[in-house]
C-alpha positions in Angstrom: -0.8 3.6 -14.6 1.9 5.5 -15.6 4.8 2.1 -15.5 2.6 0.8 -18.5 3.0 4.6 -19.9 6.8 3.7 -19.7 6.5 0.1 -20.7 4.9 1.3 -23.4 7.9 4.0 -24.7 10.9 2.0 -23.8 11.9 -1.5 -22.1 12.0 -1.5 -18.6 13.8 -3.3 -16.1 11.2 -4.5 -14.0 9.5 -6.2 -17.1 10.8 -9.0 -18.7 12.8 -8.9 -22.4 12.3 -11.2 -25.4 15.4 -12.7 -24.7 15.6 -12.7 -20.9 12.6 -13.9 -18.9 11.3 -12.6 -15.6 12.9 -14.5 -12.9 9.3 -15.6 -11.1 7.3 -16.1 -14.0 10.2 -17.4 -16.7 7.8 -15.3 -19.2 9.6 -13.7 -21.8 8.0 -10.8 -23.9 5.0 -10.0 -25.0 3.1 -10.0 -21.6 -0.4 -8.6 -20.9 0.1 -5.5 -19.1 -2.5 -4.3 -16.4 -1.9 -4.4 -12.7 -4.3 -1.6 -11.5 -7.5 -4.1 -12.1 -10.9 -5.3 -10.5 -12.9 -8.4 -11.6 -15.8 -10.9 -10.8 -14.7 -14.7 -10.0 -16.1 -16.7 -13.0 -14.9 -20.2 -11.8 -12.5 -21.3 -9.5 -9.6 -24.0 -9.2 -9.5 -27.6 -7.3 -9.7 -27.0 -3.7 -10.9 -23.5 -3.1 -13.8 -23.4 -1.2 -17.0 -22.3 -3.3 -18.7 -20.7 -0.1 -15.5 -18.3 0.5 -15.4 -17.8 -3.4 -18.6 -18.2 -5.0 -18.5 -17.4 -8.6 -19.6 -14.2 -9.5 -17.7 -12.7 -6.2 -16.1 -9.1 -7.2 -12.7 -9.1 -6.2 -9.9 -6.8 -6.3 -6.1 -7.9 -6.9 -2.8 -7.2 -5.0 -0.4 -8.0 -8.0 3.0 -8.2 -5.8 4.7 -11.3 -6.6 7.8 -12.7 -4.9 10.1 -15.7 -4.9 8.4 -17.1 -1.8 11.4 -18.9 -1.2 11.1 -18.4 2.8 14.3 -20.7 3.4 16.8 -18.1 1.6 14.8 -15.0 1.0 14.3 -13.0 4.6 12.0 -10.7 3.0 9.3 -13.4 2.1 10.2 -15.2 5.3 9.1 -12.5 7.2 6.3 -11.9 5.0 7.4 -8.4 3.3 7.2 -9.4 0.0 7.7 -5.7 -1.6 11.2 -6.4 -0.9 12.0 -9.5 -2.0 15.0 -8.8 -4.7 13.4 -10.6 -7.3 9.6 -8.6 -6.7 7.5 -8.3 -9.6 3.6 -7.6 -10.4 1.0 -9.7 -12.2 0.7 -7.6 -15.4 4.1 -6.6 -15.0 6.7 -10.1 -14.6 3.9 -11.5 -16.4 1.2 -14.4 -15.5 -1.5 -12.3 -17.2 -2.8 -9.1 -16.2 -6.0 -6.8 -16.3 -6.1 -6.3 -20.0 -7.1 -9.8 -20.7 -10.7 -11.3 -20.7 -9.6 -13.8 -18.0 -6.9 -14.5 -15.6 -6.2 -17.0 -13.1 -4.8 -15.5 -9.7 -3.8 -17.5 -6.5 -6.6 -16.7 -3.7 -3.5 -15.2 -1.4 -3.3 -12.2 -4.1 -7.5 -11.6 -4.4 -9.6 -9.7 -1.9 -13.4 -9.5 -1.7 -15.0 -6.2 -3.1 -17.5 -5.1 -0.9 -20.8 -4.8 -1.8 -20.9 -0.9 -1.7 -17.7 -1.0 -3.9 -18.2 -0.9 -7.5 -16.0 -2.4 -9.7 -14.7 1.0 -11.1 -13.8 2.0 -7.8 -12.6 -1.4 -7.6 -9.8 -0.6 -10.2 -8.5 2.6 -8.4 -7.7 0.1 -4.8 -4.0 -0.9 -6.0 -2.9 2.6 -6.3 -4.7 3.9 -3.1 -3.0 1.1 -1.4 0.2 2.7 -2.7 -1.1 6.1 -1.1 -1.9 4.2 1.9 1.4 2.6 2.8 3.4 5.8 2.3 1.3 7.6 4.7 1.3 4.7 7.3 5.2 4.4 6.8 5.2 8.5 7.3 3.8 7.9 11.0 1.3 10.9 10.1 -0.7 12.2 13.0 -3.3 14.1 13.8 -3.0 18.4 13.6 -0.1 17.8 11.5 1.0 19.4 8.6 1.9 18.2 4.8 3.1 19.4 1.4 2.3 16.9 -1.2 4.3 17.2 -4.7 2.3 16.4 -7.5 -1.5 15.9 -7.9 -1.2 12.8 -10.4 -3.5 9.6 -9.0 -0.8 8.6 -6.2 -0.6 12.4 -5.4 -4.1 12.9 -5.0 -4.7 9.4 -3.0 -2.2 10.4 -0.8 -3.9 13.6 0.3 -7.3 11.0 0.6 -5.3 9.0 3.3 -4.1 11.6 5.0 -7.4 12.8 5.0 -8.6 10.0 6.7 -6.3 10.5 9.4 -7.2 13.9 10.0 -9.6 15.8 7.8 -8.9 19.5 9.1 -5.1 19.5 9.3 -3.2 21.6 6.6 -2.5 19.8 3.4 -0.7 22.0 0.5 -0.3 20.6 -3.3 2.0 21.8 -5.8 1.0 20.9 -9.2 1.5 22.9 -12.6 -1.9 21.7 -14.2 -5.1 23.7 -13.4 -7.4 21.0 -13.3 -5.7 18.9 -11.3 -5.4 22.1 -8.7 -9.1 22.6 -9.0 -9.6 18.6 -8.6 -7.5 18.6 -5.3 -8.8 21.9 -3.9 -12.6 20.5 -4.5 -11.4 16.8 -2.6 -9.9 18.4 0.3 -6.7 20.2 -0.5 -6.2 23.4 1.8 -4.8 25.2 -1.2 -3.1 24.1 -3.9 -0.1 26.1 -6.1 1.3 26.3 -9.1 5.0 25.7 -9.0 6.2 27.3 -12.1 4.5 30.9 -11.0 4.8 30.3 -7.0 7.6 29.8 -4.5 6.3 26.7 -2.9 8.6 26.8 0.1 8.3 30.4 0.7 4.3 29.6 0.6 4.9 26.5 2.9 6.2 28.2 5.1 4.1 31.4 5.4 0.9 28.9 6.3 3.1 26.2 8.4 5.4 28.3 10.0 8.9 26.6 9.7 7.9 24.1 7.3 5.8 21.2 6.6 5.9 18.5 9.0 5.9 15.8 6.1 6.4 16.3 2.2 5.2 13.7 0.4 7.5 13.8 -3.6 4.8 12.0 -5.9 6.7 13.7 -9.1 10.0 12.2 -8.8 12.0 15.4 -10.4 15.5 17.1 -9.4 12.8 20.1 -8.9 10.3 18.5 -6.5 13.4 16.9 -4.6 15.4 20.3 -4.0 11.5 21.7 -3.0 11.1 19.0 -0.7 14.5 19.8 1.3 13.7 23.1 1.6 10.0 23.0 2.4 10.4 20.0 5.2 10.4 21.7 8.8 13.7 21.0 10.9 13.1 17.0 12.0 10.6 16.8 9.6 10.1 14.1 7.1 10.2 13.2 3.1 8.8 10.4 1.8 9.9 9.7 -1.7 6.9 7.9 -3.2 7.7 8.2 -7.2 9.7 6.4 -9.1 12.8 8.2 -11.0 13.9 8.2 -14.6 17.2 9.8 -13.5 19.4 9.9 -10.3 18.9 12.9 -8.3 21.4 15.3 -6.9 20.4 15.4 -2.7 21.5 18.7 -0.8 22.8 16.6 1.7 24.1 19.7 3.9 20.7 20.8 4.7 19.1 17.9 5.6 21.8 17.2 7.9 21.9 20.4 9.6 17.9 20.4 9.9 18.2 16.8 10.6 15.6 15.9 7.8 14.6 12.3 7.7 14.7 10.8 4.2 12.5 7.9 3.1 11.5 5.6 0.1 8.2 3.7 -0.3 7.4 1.1 -2.7 4.1 0.0 -3.9 2.2 -1.7 -1.0 3.1 -4.1 2.3 -0.1 -5.8 3.1 -2.7 -2.9 3.7 -5.4 -3.9 1.0 -7.7 -5.0 3.8 -7.0 -1.7 5.3 -7.7 0.4 2.2 -11.0 -1.3 1.4 -12.3 -1.1 4.9 -11.6 2.4 4.6 -13.2 3.1 1.1 -16.3 0.7 2.6 -17.0 2.6 5.4 -16.9 6.0 4.1 -13.6 7.0 5.7 -12.3 8.0 1.9 -14.7 9.1 -0.8 -15.0 10.4 -4.1 -12.7 7.9 -5.9 -15.2 7.3 -8.6 -14.6 11.4 -9.4 -10.7 10.3 -10.3 -11.8 8.4 -13.5 -11.7 11.0 -15.8 -12.6 9.2 -18.7 -13.3 5.1 -19.8 -12.7 3.5 -22.9 -12.9 -0.1 -24.3 -10.3 -2.3 -25.0 -10.2 -1.0 -28.9 -8.9 2.3 -27.4 -6.2 1.5 -25.2 -3.5 2.9 -27.0 -5.1 5.9 -28.9 -7.3 7.0 -25.9 -5.3 5.3 -23.0 -1.8 5.3 -23.0 -1.3 8.0 -26.1 -4.0 10.6 -24.4 -2.2 10.4 -20.9 0.8 11.1 -22.5 -0.1 13.5 -24.8 -3.0 15.1 -22.8 -2.6 14.3 -19.2 -3.3 17.7 -17.8 -6.7 16.8 -18.6 -6.9 13.5 -16.8 -5.9 11.4 -13.4 -6.7 7.9 -14.1 -8.4 6.5 -17.4 -10.4 3.4 -16.7 -10.5 0.7 -19.4 -13.8 -1.6 -19.5 -14.3 -4.3 -21.5 
């Protein structure tokens, strides 16, 4: 995940430090990375029904953890853990992570993998849930149009979530990498364009009339913010899915005069069951083709982290397999 890459390079507020523990886990650095992972049940704790959670069961993890102080935290009381002020993730705040040989996880964070979904695809359910949540929050409907800015894993999975709603609507993707443009055109994009050599907004308006009904920003740069506001149609919606390294400037005059809806989405909110069903029933396919390389634990830094940082144009997801 991009979060793991950032954590490798610098300290991040969402991670504990060597001196300051995470508010939920109480752990300080070092922590075991890995919040996008699948696995197999090897043992169960006291009071867990072995008929429900048999040893050998394939599972995926929803890694969101929150304070669970339902008497004082409105978000936790309402079931929207992602909005808890102390929200964190397994593999970020502590409590083990996907790069560990074993991990103990509460059953409320565990979902069974259907028989027809392999563990490799299961490891992609978490980022797919991020995309699914963004599309769900947008309320995208059949025959509506969309522009996606950035074709990393989240941008590609947003396209797949949109295609689960409507397989024929116009979807334009803006992405500098030729490899990724070719990949998204193979997997459902109406057209993929290079923002370095094309005027994205002009192409969107040529293809979609007065603009796109929805713009999903999965890149998080000043250029994509500007493009999103320019490319969305009047009274359309801009959905911010990415994390930002710097605070962007927003052309609020255009937002106001076009009556643009600008919303943010963060991770997911109880959608893992829906995502698993969509993959199981074939509404979403081709996830395994997003895994562009598989490596062992011993190659995490050289081929995994540095591979994505230095050669990201050739990769979407690098799977770490024991």
